[in-house]
C-alpha positions as CSV (number, residue, x, y, z in Angstrom):
1,X,22.2,29.8,12.5
2,X,22.4,26.9,10.1
3,X,25.4,26.3,7.9
4,X,25.6,24.4,4.6
5,X,28.3,22.5,2.7
6,X,29.9,24.3,-0.2
7,X,28.1,22.0,-2.6
8,X,24.7,23.3,-1.3
9,X,23.4,26.7,-2.3
10,X,21.3,28.2,0.5
11,X,19.0,30.0,-2.0
12,X,18.1,26.7,-3.7
13,X,16.6,25.2,-0.5
14,X,13.3,27.1,-1.0
15,X,12.7,25.8,-4.5
16,X,11.1,22.5,-3.5
17,X,7.9,22.1,-5.6
18,X,4.5,21.6,-4.0
19,X,2.9,18.7,-6.0
20,X,-0.4,18.1,-4.2
21,X,-2.3,17.5,-1.0
22,X,-4.1,14.5,0.4
23,X,-7.4,15.4,2.0
24,X,-9.2,13.5,4.7
25,X,-12.7,12.5,3.6
26,X,-15.7,13.9,5.6
27,X,-17.4,10.5,5.8
28,X,-17.7,7.6,6.6
29,X,-14.6,7.7,8.9
30,X,-14.9,11.2,10.3
31,X,-16.2,10.0,13.7
32,X,-13.2,7.6,14.0
33,X,-10.3,9.7,12.8
34,X,-10.5,12.9,14.7
35,X,-8.9,14.7,11.7
36,X,-5.3,14.6,13.0
37,X,-2.5,13.1,11.1
38,X,0.3,11.6,13.2
39,X,2.5,9.6,10.9
40,X,3.2,8.7,7.2
41,X,5.3,6.1,5.5
42,X,6.4,4.9,2.0
43,X,6.5,1.2,1.1
44,X,10.1,0.2,0.2
45,X,9.1,-0.9,-3.3
46,X,7.3,2.3,-4.0
47,X,3.9,0.7,-4.3
48,X,2.1,2.4,-1.4
49,X,2.0,5.6,0.6
50,X,0.4,5.2,4.1
51,X,-0.8,7.8,6.4
52,X,-2.8,7.8,9.6
53,X,-5.9,9.9,9.3
54,X,-6.3,10.5,13.0
55,X,-7.4,8.2,15.8
56,X,-7.8,4.8,14.2
57,X,-7.7,4.9,10.4
58,X,-4.7,4.2,8.2
59,X,-5.2,4.9,4.5
60,X,-3.1,3.0,2.0
61,X,-2.8,4.8,-1.4
62,X,-1.1,3.5,-4.5
63,X,1.7,6.0,-5.0
64,X,1.9,5.9,-8.8
65,X,-1.8,6.7,-9.0
66,X,-1.4,9.4,-6.4
67,X,1.4,11.1,-8.5
68,X,-0.8,10.9,-11.6
69,X,-3.6,12.6,-9.8
70,X,-1.2,15.3,-8.6
71,X,0.0,15.9,-12.2
72,X,-3.6,16.5,-13.3
73,X,-4.2,19.2,-10.7
74,X,-4.6,22.8,-11.7
75,X,-3.0,25.9,-10.4
76,X,-0.6,24.1,-8.0
77,X,-3.5,23.4,-5.6
78,X,-3.1,19.6,-5.7
79,X,-6.0,17.2,-5.8
80,X,-8.0,15.2,-3.4
81,X,-6.5,11.7,-3.7
82,X,-8.2,10.4,-0.6
83,X,-11.5,9.2,-2.2
84,X,-11.7,5.4,-2.6
85,X,-11.5,4.2,-6.2
86,X,-12.0,0.5,-5.5
87,X,-14.7,-1.2,-3.5
88,X,-13.6,-2.9,-0.3
89,X,-15.5,-4.3,2.7
90,X,-15.1,-5.1,6.3
91,X,-14.6,-8.7,7.3
92,X,-15.8,-10.2,10.7
93,X,-12.6,-9.0,12.5
94,X,-13.0,-5.4,11.6
95,X,-10.3,-5.0,9.0
96,X,-10.9,-4.5,5.3
97,X,-10.8,-7.5,2.9
98,X,-9.4,-6.3,-0.4
99,X,-9.8,-8.2,-3.7
100,X,-6.4,-9.2,-5.1
101,X,-5.5,-7.5,-8.4
102,X,-2.6,-7.0,-10.7
103,X,-2.0,-3.5,-9.3
104,X,-2.3,-2.1,-5.8
105,X,-5.7,-1.0,-4.6
106,X,-6.5,2.0,-2.5
107,X,-8.0,1.0,0.9
108,X,-8.2,1.7,4.6
109,X,-7.5,-0.2,7.8
110,X,-9.3,0.4,11.1
111,X,-6.7,-0.3,13.8
112,X,-9.1,0.1,16.7
113,X,-6.8,2.5,18.6
114,X,-5.1,5.8,18.0
115,X,-2.2,5.1,15.5
116,X,1.1,6.8,16.4
117,X,3.6,4.9,14.2
118,X,3.7,3.2,10.8
119,X,6.4,1.1,9.1
120,X,6.4,-1.0,6.0
121,X,8.4,-4.3,5.9
122,X,9.4,-6.6,3.1
123,X,11.5,-9.7,3.1
124,X,13.9,-11.4,0.8
125,X,13.9,-15.1,-0.1
126,X,17.3,-15.7,1.4
127,X,15.9,-14.9,4.9
128,X,14.0,-18.1,5.7
129,X,10.9,-18.0,7.9
130,X,11.0,-19.9,11.2
131,X,7.3,-19.4,11.9
132,X,5.4,-22.3,13.4
133,X,2.1,-20.5,14.1
134,X,-0.2,-21.8,11.4
135,X,-2.1,-18.5,10.7
136,X,1.0,-16.4,10.6
137,X,3.0,-19.0,8.5
138,X,0.3,-18.8,5.7
139,X,1.7,-15.4,4.9
140,X,3.9,-15.8,1.8
141,X,7.2,-14.2,2.7
142,X,9.0,-12.8,-0.3
143,X,9.9,-9.7,-2.2
144,X,6.4,-9.3,-3.7
145,X,4.8,-9.3,-0.2
146,X,4.4,-6.3,2.2
147,X,3.7,-5.9,5.8
148,X,2.5,-2.8,7.6
149,X,3.3,-2.4,11.3
150,X,1.1,0.0,13.2
151,X,2.1,1.3,16.7
152,X,-0.9,2.1,18.9
153,X,-1.8,4.2,21.9
154,X,-2.5,1.2,24.1
155,X,1.1,-0.2,23.6
156,X,0.1,-2.8,21.0
157,X,1.7,-3.3,17.6
158,X,-0.6,-4.7,14.9
159,X,1.0,-6.3,11.8
160,X,-1.1,-6.3,8.6
161,X,-0.9,-7.8,5.2
162,X,-0.8,-4.7,3.0
163,X,-2.4,-6.2,0.0
164,X,-5.3,-8.0,1.7
165,X,-5.8,-5.8,4.7
166,X,-5.7,-8.9,7.0
167,X,-4.5,-8.6,10.6
168,X,-1.7,-11.1,11.0
169,X,-0.1,-10.6,14.4
170,X,-0.7,-8.7,17.6
171,X,2.5,-7.7,19.6
172,X,1.6,-6.8,23.1
173,X,4.6,-6.3,25.4
174,X,4.9,-2.5,25.5
175,X,3.1,-0.9,28.4
176,X,2.6,2.6,26.9
177,X,2.2,4.4,23.6
178,X,4.3,3.0,20.7
179,X,5.7,6.2,19.2
180,X,7.7,4.9,16.3
181,X,8.5,1.7,14.3
182,X,11.3,0.8,11.9
183,X,12.2,-2.4,10.0
184,X,15.8,-3.5,9.4
185,X,16.6,-2.7,5.7
186,X,18.2,-6.1,5.1
187,X,14.9,-7.9,4.5
188,X,15.2,-9.9,7.7
189,X,11.8,-8.5,9.0
190,X,13.4,-7.5,12.3
191,X,11.2,-4.8,13.7
192,X,12.2,-2.2,16.4
193,X,9.6,-0.3,18.3
194,X,10.1,2.9,20.4
195,X,7.7,3.6,23.2
196,X,6.8,6.0,26.0
197,X,7.5,3.1,28.4
198,X,11.2,4.2,28.0
199,X,12.2,1.0,26.1
200,X,12.9,-0.1,22.5
201,X,11.9,-3.7,21.7
202,X,13.2,-5.9,18.9
203,X,10.8,-8.3,17.3
204,X,11.6,-11.1,14.8
205,X,8.6,-11.3,12.5
206,X,10.1,-14.4,10.8
207,X,9.9,-16.2,14.2
208,X,6.2,-15.8,14.9
209,X,6.8,-12.1,15.9
210,X,8.7,-13.1,19.1
211,X,10.4,-10.4,21.0
212,X,14.1,-11.1,21.0
213,X,15.6,-8.1,22.9
214,X,14.6,-5.1,25.2
215,X,16.8,-2.0,25.0
216,X,16.7,0.2,28.1
217,X,19.2,3.0,27.4
218,X,16.7,5.8,27.7
219,X,15.7,7.4,31.1
220,X,12.5,8.9,29.5
221,X,10.1,8.5,26.6
222,X,11.6,7.2,23.4
223,X,10.4,9.1,20.4
224,X,12.1,7.7,17.3
225,X,14.6,5.1,16.0
226,X,16.4,4.3,12.8
227,X,18.7,1.5,11.4
228,X,22.0,2.1,9.7
229,X,22.0,0.9,6.0
230,X,23.8,-2.3,7.0
231,X,21.2,-3.1,9.7
232,X,23.9,-3.5,12.3
233,X,23.4,-0.3,14.2
234,X,20.3,1.2,15.7
235,X,20.1,4.9,16.8
236,X,17.2,6.3,18.9
237,X,16.2,9.6,20.3
238,X,14.0,10.5,23.3
239,X,12.9,13.1,25.8
240,X,15.7,15.2,27.2
241,X,17.8,15.4,24.0
242,X,19.0,11.8,24.5
243,X,20.5,10.0,21.5
244,X,21.4,6.3,22.0
245,X,23.3,4.1,19.6
246,X,22.9,0.3,20.0
247,X,25.4,-2.0,18.2
248,X,24.6,-5.5,16.9
249,X,20.9,-5.3,17.2
């Protein structure tokens, strides 16, 4: 039986208000998505909400517009906020190219493989980039820029520019499904991935996405990981009720 602190009234826990529902469109992505949702994520600056619509597709929805749509719903049933409101197109590499605008645009990304994990990342000017790869270095690191990391079923991690939909980097060292991703909250763009290959891997996205550390504390699949607020401690959970804390990641 669950217990609650004195400051929490158990009867109040059931009073959360349902504000709306995001619906998967029937077309044109139905044959790619499989109609199963595996993961969701909020951008740290509140600009976007991302969710995997099934096998390959990630939809990026401007969160303020989403809330406005919910507020216009009737009878508490919510609204369908999944229909595109801005025109986008596929470029030659398969991802969507999005026209830049003063406010976020709703769009989708086709990751090519089943998407298991999502994480947004943003940097701060004090954390200087050490990238030498020309294509990656063209990304303008700063507070007004956003990355989206997608963990895939083939063990790869694809890093996308949120506002343009451009694929920036492919990280390929995992040997099994990437179940979860998390960025350090200090703006350093250190990314940690948790995988079914029983490892967590630490990537420095300000150093061409190089892998800087492999953590092998789990005897079985790793399901999830999270940074402490000061970015100095990483906790992870895996099969068999294992919880591992790593210091000085």
